[in-house]
BALOBA-1460 file (C-alpha; in Angstrom, 3 decimals):
// residues 71
<rec num="1" residu="m" x="0.638" y="0.327" z="-0.085"/>
<rec num="2" residu="e" x="1.177" y="3.379" z="-0.707"/>
<rec num="3" residu="a" x="3.010" y="5.232" z="1.922"/>
<rec num="4" residu="h" x="0.609" y="8.485" z="1.832"/>
<rec num="5" residu="i" x="-1.995" y="7.153" z="3.717"/>
<rec num="6" residu="y" x="-0.228" y="6.811" z="6.768"/>
<rec num="7" residu="g" x="0.804" y="10.783" z="7.044"/>
<rec num="8" residu="d" x="3.725" y="11.055" z="9.244"/>
<rec num="9" residu="k" x="6.103" y="8.864" z="10.830"/>
<rec num="10" residu="a" x="4.313" y="9.485" z="14.166"/>
<rec num="11" residu="e" x="0.809" y="8.690" z="12.561"/>
<rec num="12" residu="k" x="2.499" y="5.461" z="10.563"/>
<rec num="13" residu="h" x="4.385" y="4.415" z="13.782"/>
<rec num="14" residu="l" x="0.665" y="4.651" z="16.191"/>
<rec num="15" residu="h" x="-1.083" y="2.642" z="12.694"/>
<rec num="16" residu="s" x="2.100" y="0.195" z="13.169"/>
<rec num="17" residu="q" x="0.857" y="-0.273" z="16.344"/>
<rec num="18" residu="a" x="-2.255" y="-0.884" z="16.128"/>
<rec num="19" residu="i" x="-1.756" y="-3.623" z="12.975"/>
<rec num="20" residu="e" x="0.718" y="-5.506" z="16.230"/>
<rec num="21" residu="d" x="-1.759" y="-5.164" z="18.146"/>
<rec num="22" residu="i" x="-4.840" y="-6.707" z="15.792"/>
<rec num="23" residu="s" x="-2.194" y="-9.306" z="15.111"/>
<rec num="24" residu="l" x="-1.423" y="-10.783" z="18.199"/>
<rec num="25" residu="y" x="-4.480" y="-10.333" z="19.604"/>
<rec num="26" residu="y" x="-6.026" y="-12.817" z="16.936"/>
<rec num="27" residu="n" x="-3.025" y="-14.923" z="16.630"/>
<rec num="28" residu="l" x="-3.184" y="-13.960" z="12.786"/>
<rec num="29" residu="p" x="0.110" y="-12.934" z="10.318"/>
<rec num="30" residu="i" x="0.725" y="-9.265" z="10.342"/>
<rec num="31" residu="d" x="1.107" y="-9.430" z="6.879"/>
<rec num="32" residu="q" x="-2.825" y="-10.141" z="6.188"/>
<rec num="33" residu="v" x="-3.656" y="-8.017" z="9.211"/>
<rec num="34" residu="m" x="-1.412" y="-5.064" z="7.411"/>
<rec num="35" residu="l" x="-3.621" y="-5.454" z="3.830"/>
<rec num="36" residu="a" x="-7.079" y="-5.515" z="5.426"/>
<rec num="37" residu="y" x="-5.949" y="-2.480" z="7.960"/>
<rec num="38" residu="e" x="-4.352" y="-0.488" z="5.245"/>
<rec num="39" residu="q" x="-7.626" y="-1.055" z="2.668"/>
<rec num="40" residu="e" x="-9.401" y="0.714" z="5.712"/>
<rec num="41" residu="l" x="-7.078" y="3.351" z="6.011"/>
<rec num="42" residu="a" x="-7.149" y="3.707" z="2.246"/>
<rec num="43" residu="r" x="-10.805" y="4.072" z="2.512"/>
<rec num="44" residu="i" x="-11.597" y="5.746" z="5.099"/>
<rec num="45" residu="s" x="-8.105" y="8.460" z="5.368"/>
<rec num="46" residu="n" x="-9.497" y="10.904" z="2.872"/>
<rec num="47" residu="a" x="-12.727" y="11.797" z="5.115"/>
<rec num="48" residu="a" x="-11.086" y="11.912" z="8.197"/>
<rec num="49" residu="r" x="-11.292" y="15.098" z="9.830"/>
<rec num="50" residu="v" x="-9.571" y="14.305" z="12.341"/>
<rec num="51" residu="r" x="-6.123" y="11.875" z="11.723"/>
<rec num="52" residu="i" x="-4.821" y="10.825" z="15.724"/>
<rec num="53" residu="y" x="-8.667" y="8.956" z="15.725"/>
<rec num="54" residu="l" x="-8.206" y="7.136" z="12.650"/>
<rec num="55" residu="p" x="-6.118" y="3.765" z="14.579"/>
<rec num="56" residu="i" x="-8.674" y="4.013" z="17.263"/>
<rec num="57" residu="l" x="-11.539" y="3.626" z="14.603"/>
<rec num="58" residu="i" x="-9.834" y="1.194" z="11.903"/>
<rec num="59" residu="r" x="-9.138" y="-1.020" z="15.121"/>
<rec num="60" residu="r" x="-12.291" y="-1.389" z="15.978"/>
<rec num="61" residu="r" x="-13.320" y="-1.965" z="12.715"/>
<rec num="62" residu="m" x="-11.153" y="-4.736" z="12.037"/>
<rec num="63" residu="k" x="-12.417" y="-6.683" z="15.515"/>
<rec num="64" residu="v" x="-15.811" y="-6.943" z="14.023"/>
<rec num="65" residu="i" x="-13.811" y="-7.855" z="10.255"/>
<rec num="66" residu="l" x="-11.776" y="-10.518" z="11.493"/>
<rec num="67" residu="k" x="-14.521" y="-11.471" z="14.259"/>
<rec num="68" residu="g" x="-16.819" y="-12.165" z="11.487"/>
<rec num="69" residu="e" x="-14.266" y="-13.725" z="8.883"/>
<rec num="70" residu="i" x="-12.720" y="-16.300" z="12.430"/>
<rec num="71" residu="l" x="-16.264" y="-17.020" z="13.308"/>
């Protein structure tokens, strides 16, 4: 996925931490989680007015998505 979806280094770090947390929680490969996470990030980041909340919003969305896939 393109690097510009992350904004800056600090934002990328927040997203990377969220990806790692989700991966550990669901015991899934980071690559699999990263792909789905970045798709969600790309989908909603352009409309986001306050980017600091993106990791929280996407983390919640990923839990819904992954919970459906795992069940």
